[in-house]
N, C-alpha and C positions, 0 to 999 in steps of 0.2 A: 270641835272638842272631842277628845278621845272617847269619852263615855258614850257619845252618840254613835260612834262607829261600831259599837258592840252588836247592834241589832241589824246590821246590813243584810245578812243572809235571809232574814225572815221577811224583808220588806220590799222585795222585787215587785214592781207594780204590774198588775195585770193590764192596766191601761197601756203601759209601754208594750207589753206583750201583744196587745191587739194591733199595734202598728209595725212592730219589728217583722223582719222577713226571714222566716225559716222555710226553706223549700225542700219538700220531700218527694222523691220519685221511687216508684216500685217497679222493678224490672220483671219480677215474677211473684205471684201470679198476675195475669192481666184481668182487667175488669170484665165481668160477665163470662168468665172462663169456667170450664169444668175441670176439677182436680180430683185426685185420689187422696186417701189419708194414710200416712202423713203426707203433707205437701210442703214445698219449700217457699219461703218468703225471702226475697233479696231486695234490699232497699238502700237508698243513699240519701243523705241530708246535707244541705249547705246553708250557711249563715255567715254574717259578718262577725259572729261571736262563736266560741267553741260549742260544739254539740256535746251535751252532758248526759242525756238520758233518752231512752226509747221505751215505748209501750206498744204492744199490739193487742187489739181488742177483737174478739170474735163474738158477735151478737151481744155487745156491751160487756163481755167478761174479759178481764185482763188475762191473756194467755202467754205473754212474753214480756220480760223486762230486761232492758239493756242499759249499758253505761256510756262512758265517754268514748264514742267512736262515731265516725262519719258514715259508716256503712255497716249493715247487719246482714247475715245470712243464717237462717235458722230453719228448722223443720217443725211443723205444727200438726198435732193430731186433731181431728174433728169428726163429728158424727155426720152421717149422710144427710143431704138436704141442702137447700139454699140458705146462705148465711151472709151477714154483713161483716166485712173485714176492714178494720181501721188501723192504719200504720201511722204512728205519731212520734215525732222527735222534738225535744226541747233544746234550746241553747242556754247559755249561762245567764242571760237576762231574764229567763222565765218565759220568753216567747216560745211558741211552738207552731209547727206546721203538720199537716196530716193528709193522707190519701184515703178516701172512702171507696171501697170496692164491693161488688156483689159476686160471690163465688158459689158454685154448686159442687158439693162433694158427692161423687158418684159411687165411691167404693171405699173400703177400709173401715172407717169409723174411728171414733175417739175413745175407745175403751180405756186406754191409759194404764191398765193394771199390769201389762206385760212389757212396758217400755223401759224397764231398767231403773225406775225411780221407786225406792222403797220408803214408805211412810209408816211410822209407828206413833201411836197416841198413848201416852202414859196416863193421862187423866183428861176427861172422864173415861171410865171403862164402858164397854158395850152393855146395854140393858141395866145401867145403873140409875139410881135416883139422886138428883142434885137439887140444890136451891139456886135461885137467881139473884145476882150474877154468879155464874160458875166458871171455874178455871179450866182452861184448855192448854195442855202442854204436849207438844208434838216434835218429832225429829224426822228428817228426811236424808237419805243417802242416794248417791248416783255416781256414775263414772264421770259425770260432767257437773259443773257448778249448779247449785240450786239457785234459781233466780226469782221465783215468785210463789206466793201462797194464797189460797182462797179457802175460807171456811163457809159452808152453806148450812143454813138451818131451815129445813122444810123448803129447799130449793132457792132460798133467798140468801144473797151474799151478806154475811155478818162480820167478816174480817178479811182484810187483804194485807199481805206482807211482801217484803222484797227479798233481797239477796242474803239469805241466812239459812243455815242448816237446821235451826231449831226455833220454835216460837213458844211464847208463854203469854197468854192474854186472858182477859176476863170478858165473858159474853153474857149479855142480858137475854132472857127468854121468858115467855109467858108460861104459866102453869099448864101442865099436860104433857103428853108424849110427843116427841119430836124425832125427826131424822136429822142426824148430824153427819156432815161429810167434810173431812179434812183433806185437802189436796195440795200437792206441791209440784211445781214444774222445774225441769232443768233447762240448761241453755240450748238444748236441741229441740225443745218444744214438747218432749215427752213428759208425762206426769204419772204420779201414783197417788192413791187415795185410800182412806179408811172410812168405811160406812158404819155408823153406830146408831142405835136407838137409845134415847135417854128420856127419862121422865122427870120433869121439873115439878117439885112438890111444894115449893114456897118461893116467896119473893115475886118474881115475874117482871118481865121487861115492859109489859103493856100497862101496868098499874103501879100501885105502891109508890106514890109520888112521881108518876110519869117515868118510872124506870130509873130514877136517880137514887143513889144509895143514901142511907141515913148515916151521917158522920158519927163515929164512935165517941164515947166520953173521952175527953182529953184532946180532941181535935183542936188545932190552932185556927182561930178565926180572925181575919182581917176585915173589919166592917167599915163602911163609909169611906172607901178608898178614894172617892172623888174629893173628899175634904182634906186629904193628907197633903203635907208639904213635900218639897224636894222632888218635884216633877222634872223630867227631862223631855225635851221635844226637839224635833228635827224636821226641816223642810228640804234639806239638800239631797240630791240623788244618791250620794255616797252612803246614806244611812236609811233613807225612806223609799228608795227607788224613785221612779218617775223622772220628770224633767228638771226639777229644781226651780222651775218658774213659779212666780206668784208669791203670796204672803200667807201668814197664819198668825193666830193668837189663841190664847185660852183665858178664861175668866172663871174663877171659883166663887162659891157661895152665892149663886144666883137664886133669887126667890121665885122667879117665874121664867119659863116653865119649871116646875119642880114637884116632886112627890112628897118630900119631907121638909121643904123650905130651904134647901141648900144643894143645888145641883152645880155641876161644872160644865161650862160651855166651851166647845171647840169650834174654830173657824179655819177654813182652808179655801184657797183659790189658786188659779194658775193653770195654763194649758198643760194637761197631763201632770199637773203638780200634785204631790202627796205630802201629807204631814203626819208624823208619828208622835204620839204622846205616851211616855213610859213611866210606870211607877214600880220601882224596885223595893222589895219588902224584906230583903236580908236572906242570908244563907240558912236553909233548913234541909240539910242533905239527907236526913233520915226519912223524909216524907215521900210517899209514892202516889198519893191520891189527891186530885185537885177538883174541887167542886166550885165552879165560878158562876156567880149569879149577879146580874146587873140589869138595869133598865136604861133605855136610851130613847131619844126624841129627835127627829130631824124636821127641818123646815121645808117649805114648798120648793125652794131652789134645788134641793137634793134630787128632785125628780128630773130636773133638766141637766144639772152639772155633775151629779155623782157618777163615778165609775165603779167604785167598790167601797164597802164599809168593812174594815178589818178589825178583828177582835182576837188577841193573842194572850196566851199564858206561856211562861217559860221557866225553866230550871237549869242552872249551870252547876254541874258537879264534876269535879276532877278534870276540868278543862273541856268537858263535853257540853255542847249546847243542845238542850232539849227544847226546841222552839215549837210549841204546840199552837201553831197559828191557824186561824180560820178567817174566812171572809165571805160576805154576801156579794157576789159578783153581779153588779147591775148590768154589765155589758152582756153576759151570757145567761143570767137568770138562774144560777145555781149556787149552792154552798160549795166552797172549796176548803180542803185541808192542805197543810203544808208539809212537804218532805224536806227536812233540813239537809240531809246528806247529799241530795242532788240539786237542791236549790230551786224547786219549782212547785207550783200549786197542783194539787190533785183534785179534779172535779168530782164531786159526789153525785149521786142520783137525786139529791134532795133539792127540790125547787126553791128558789129564793127570788121571787119577784120584788120589785122595789117596795120598801116599807112605806106604808101610808104616812104622809106628813102630818104634823101637828097632833100626834097621838103618842102615848108612851108604849113602848114595846119591851117585852121581857125576854131575855136570853139567859139560858142556863146550860152550862157545859159540864160534863163529867169526863175527866181525863186521868190517865195514869202514866207514870214513867217507870222504866225498867232498866236501871243503870247496868245490871249484869250483862244485858244484851245490847246496851246502848240504843234503846228504842223507847218510843212513847206511843200511847194508843188513845185515840178518840173513841169513847164508848157511847155516850148518849148526848144528844142535843135536844133541848126543849125550847121552842120558840112560841111565845104567846100561848103557852099551855099545850102545844102540839109536840108530842115526843117522837123522836127519830133515833133508831139504832144505827150507829155509824160503824164502830169497830174497825177503823182504819189504823194501821200501825206505820209510823214513820221512823226513820233512823236518825239518831243524833250525829253530830259532827264535832270532831276535836278541833277546838280553836284556842285552847290554852287560856281561857277566860277565868276570872276569879269566881268562886262559888257565890250563887245568888239565886233568887227567884222573884217573880213578879208578874204583872199584867200590863197590857198596853192596848191602845186604840189607835186606829189610823183612818184618815179620810183621803180618798183618791178622787181627783178631778178627771173629767174626760176631755175631749178635744176642744170643747167650748170654753173651758177654763173659768167659768164664773164661780163666785163664792157661794158656799152653803155652810150651815151650822148643824152641829150635833150637841145635844146635852146628855150627860150621863148622871145617874142618881142611884142611890142605894146599892152601890157596888160592893160585893162581898166575895172574898176568896177564903174557902175553908180547906185546910190541908191536914192530912194524917198519914 
């Protein structure tokens, strides 16, 4: 059915990625080599599918982002010392391959300020007082394309961005004085940055409802989404990723297990099989803030057969798809966010071990969309009362779809293919 094809891009299965073959080779630098700074990275990737994206990480920090090419050649700046270098490429299925190396930078250093990348921050200003969350607006120029952004708060990454000359995002922070560093890289590996001191006087990302904002008066609330009609679901690989093998079903208004007497039950099985359940709530093009709150419960079989639990919100505006997807990747043990423009998952640093079965778990997401820049940002994730600042920005993709917004859940099976259940209850989406 045509409506099921709309969500194809956001549903590439990480379970398939785990078995697909993306082979990456790095010709320079070699493992355990000594290099100066800046140093060259030359790499090649092969797959049965098109290579669509590259990342290079230096000590877990993203220092290079590339697009649709089978080979890259770039120059990276680094501080002196021994560091871990990871070169990673994705193909169009969401699968990736990488090369891990240890390098020792013996000279030069990564100062970055004189490498031809000029960064300006229009807000906040240095030594200013702000409340939390606060807005950050910045611009970067270079003789080469700007390919990546990082924002650091007290040396912790609180925002990452891709190929854009300007960013506009909202950042959560605890009260007190902080060091804020806004940094942009160009395609040569050079970077520029702005260092500021800010004082957060109110709000705070560590408290105040776990860093989640309080919706303003007049916010639109969709409550008990699990009890609504007109669900769409799909098990085929064309719309949910995976192999298409196995079966699925859903059953609403379940009395047990349930928190309020009426949960909705999902079931999925099949070797590398995935099922996606979608609830569209109608076009609301003027809203930019999404506060998604729901409870879920999984059975014992999820521990053996589950590959990933996916939770997505989305907004379609003017033909662009803002797919704010997330998943708990049971295979790797981390939370992932979704970048729609390149069609692959971005692993966060937030651990996500398998959820304990036969217990209710509470997930809350705060996310925003920015149609002017065709971007969307994950701000805060709260899992069973534990708050995590994410602040990852993905890029929307033009697909000429009709205006709409909504939420969806997906169950992914692993290579064993046995069936497992998930129940959802008290699902609420608040938008403004």
